[in-house]
C-alpha positions in Angstrom: -0.2 0.0 -0.1 2.7 2.6 0.7 4.6 2.0 -3.0 0.5 2.9 -3.7 0.5 6.1 -2.6 3.7 6.5 -2.8 3.3 6.6 -6.4 0.3 8.0 -6.5 2.2 11.0 -5.2 4.6 11.1 -8.0 1.8 11.2 -10.6 0.6 13.5 -8.1 3.6 16.1 -8.7 4.7 15.6 -11.9 1.0 16.6 -12.7 1.1 19.2 -10.9 4.5 20.2 -12.2 3.2 19.9 -15.5 0.6 22.1 -14.8 2.7 25.0 -13.3 5.0 24.7 -17.1 1.7 25.5 -19.3 1.0 28.0 -16.7 4.2 29.6 -16.4 3.8 29.2 -20.6 0.9 30.7 -21.3 2.0 33.6 -18.6 5.2 34.2 -21.0 2.8 34.2 -24.6 0.5 36.2 -22.7 3.8 38.6 -21.7 4.9 38.4 -25.1 2.5 39.4 -27.1 2.1 42.7 -23.8 5.9 43.6 -24.9 5.4 43.4 -29.0 2.1 45.5 -28.7 4.3 48.5 -25.9 6.9 47.8 -28.9 4.4 49.4 -31.4 2.9 52.1 -29.8 6.3 54.7 -29.5 6.1 53.7 -33.6 1.7 54.8 -34.2 2.6 57.5 -31.3 4.9 58.8 -34.5 2.6 57.9 -37.3 -0.2 59.7 -35.6 1.4 62.9 -34.9 3.0 62.9 -38.4 -1.1 62.5 -39.6 -1.7 65.4 -37.0 1.2 67.3 -39.0 0.3 66.8 -42.3 -3.0 67.4 -42.1 -1.7 70.9 -40.3 -0.2 71.7 -43.2 -2.9 70.8 -45.0 -5.8 73.8 -43.9 -2.9 75.9 -44.3 -1.9 75.4 -47.7 -6.0 75.3 -48.4 -6.3 78.8 -46.9 -3.1 80.1 -48.9 -5.3 78.8 -52.1 -8.7 80.1 -51.3 -8.3 83.2 -53.6 -6.3 81.1 -56.3 -9.2 78.6 -56.3 -11.9 81.9 -56.4 -9.4 83.0 -59.8 -9.9 79.6 -61.4 -13.1 78.5 -60.1 -14.5 82.2 -61.6 -13.3 80.7 -65.2 -16.2 77.8 -65.5 -19.6 79.4 -65.9 -23.3 78.0 -64.5 -26.3 78.9 -65.2 -26.2 81.8 -63.0 -23.2 82.5 -63.6 -23.7 82.3 -67.7 -25.9 86.2 -66.9 -23.3 87.6 -66.2 -21.4 86.7 -68.4 -23.8 87.7 -70.7 -24.5 91.3 -68.8 -21.1 91.9 -68.9 -20.5 91.4 -73.2 -23.6 93.9 -73.2 -22.1 96.6 -71.3 -18.3 95.9 -72.6 -20.0 95.9 -76.1 -21.7 99.5 -75.1 -18.5 100.4 -73.4 -17.3 99.9 -77.1 -20.0 101.8 -78.1 -21.2 99.1 -79.7 -24.8 97.5 -79.4 -25.0 94.4 -78.4 -28.1 92.3 -78.6 -28.7 88.7 -77.3 -30.7 87.3 -80.5 -31.1 83.2 -78.3 -28.6 81.0 -76.3 -29.8 77.4 -76.5 -28.4 74.9 -73.9 -29.5 71.3 -75.7 -26.4 71.6 -78.2 -26.3 67.7 -78.4 -23.1 67.1 -78.6 -21.0 69.1 -76.2 -23.7 69.8 -73.9 -22.6 73.1 -73.8 -24.0 76.6 -74.3 -24.1 78.3 -77.8 -25.1 81.9 -77.8 -26.4 83.7 -81.0 -25.7 87.8 -80.8 -25.7 90.7 -82.9 -23.1 94.2 -82.5 -23.8 97.0 -84.2 -21.7 100.3 -84.8 -18.0 101.0 -87.1 -15.7 98.2 -87.9 -13.4 98.9 -85.9 -15.6 98.3 -82.7 -16.9 94.8 -83.8 -13.1 94.2 -84.7 -11.8 95.5 -81.1 -15.3 93.8 -79.6 -14.3 90.1 -81.4 -10.2 90.4 -79.9 -11.6 91.0 -76.4 -14.2 87.7 -77.5 -11.6 85.7 -78.0 -9.1 87.3 -75.1 -12.1 86.2 -72.3 -10.8 83.9 -69.2 -13.7 82.3 -70.5 -12.8 79.4 -73.1 -15.0 79.8 -76.0 -15.7 79.0 -79.1 -16.1 80.6 -82.2 -18.9 78.7 -84.1 -19.9 81.1 -87.0 -18.6 84.5 -87.0 -20.2 86.7 -89.9 -19.3 90.9 -90.9 -21.9 92.8 -93.1 -22.3 95.9 -93.8 -25.7 97.6 -93.5 -25.9 101.5 -94.5 -23.0 103.0 -93.1 -22.6 100.2 -90.3 -21.8 96.7 -89.3 -23.1 94.6 -87.6 -21.1 91.5 -86.3 -23.2 88.3 -86.2 -22.1 85.3 -83.6 -22.3 81.9 -82.3 -20.5 80.9 -78.9 -19.8 77.9 -78.1 -18.8 78.4 -73.7 -16.0 75.6 -73.4 -16.5 76.2 -70.3 -19.7 75.6 -68.8 -20.1 73.1 -66.7 -22.9 71.6 -65.6 -24.3 72.3 -61.3 
């Protein structure tokens, strides 16, 4: 019987040793994982600080280019700004001594989906020619699809068909 008790005690001690070994191994793995996580923290912190600094730089750059963005944006026309564009053409024509009238505006050009302005300007030849030059120097990109010059008694008349290529649909 004492032999049996001895063997049971040895088995129990071996079992407890194995259990302790597994516990040590388990805690070792947990500590190793925590060390890996802790070692990543400085790198993650550096990346977060870097992102924050980049965001600040981008915000500052956005503020710096707001005015330039407005200038670039003013080149493009939509339905509302097309009206002011037409008014500017009329007032420019008046300053040149011309009578500028818009015959029609077609917003349904099938190929380009850009509006076509049909207008005419009457005045002296030099004023009509200056108006043509001004059309070519507009900040808005246009295409003169049609241009006819004719003399009506003492005045010259320019008939224009203008495609607004910088028109955007909003």
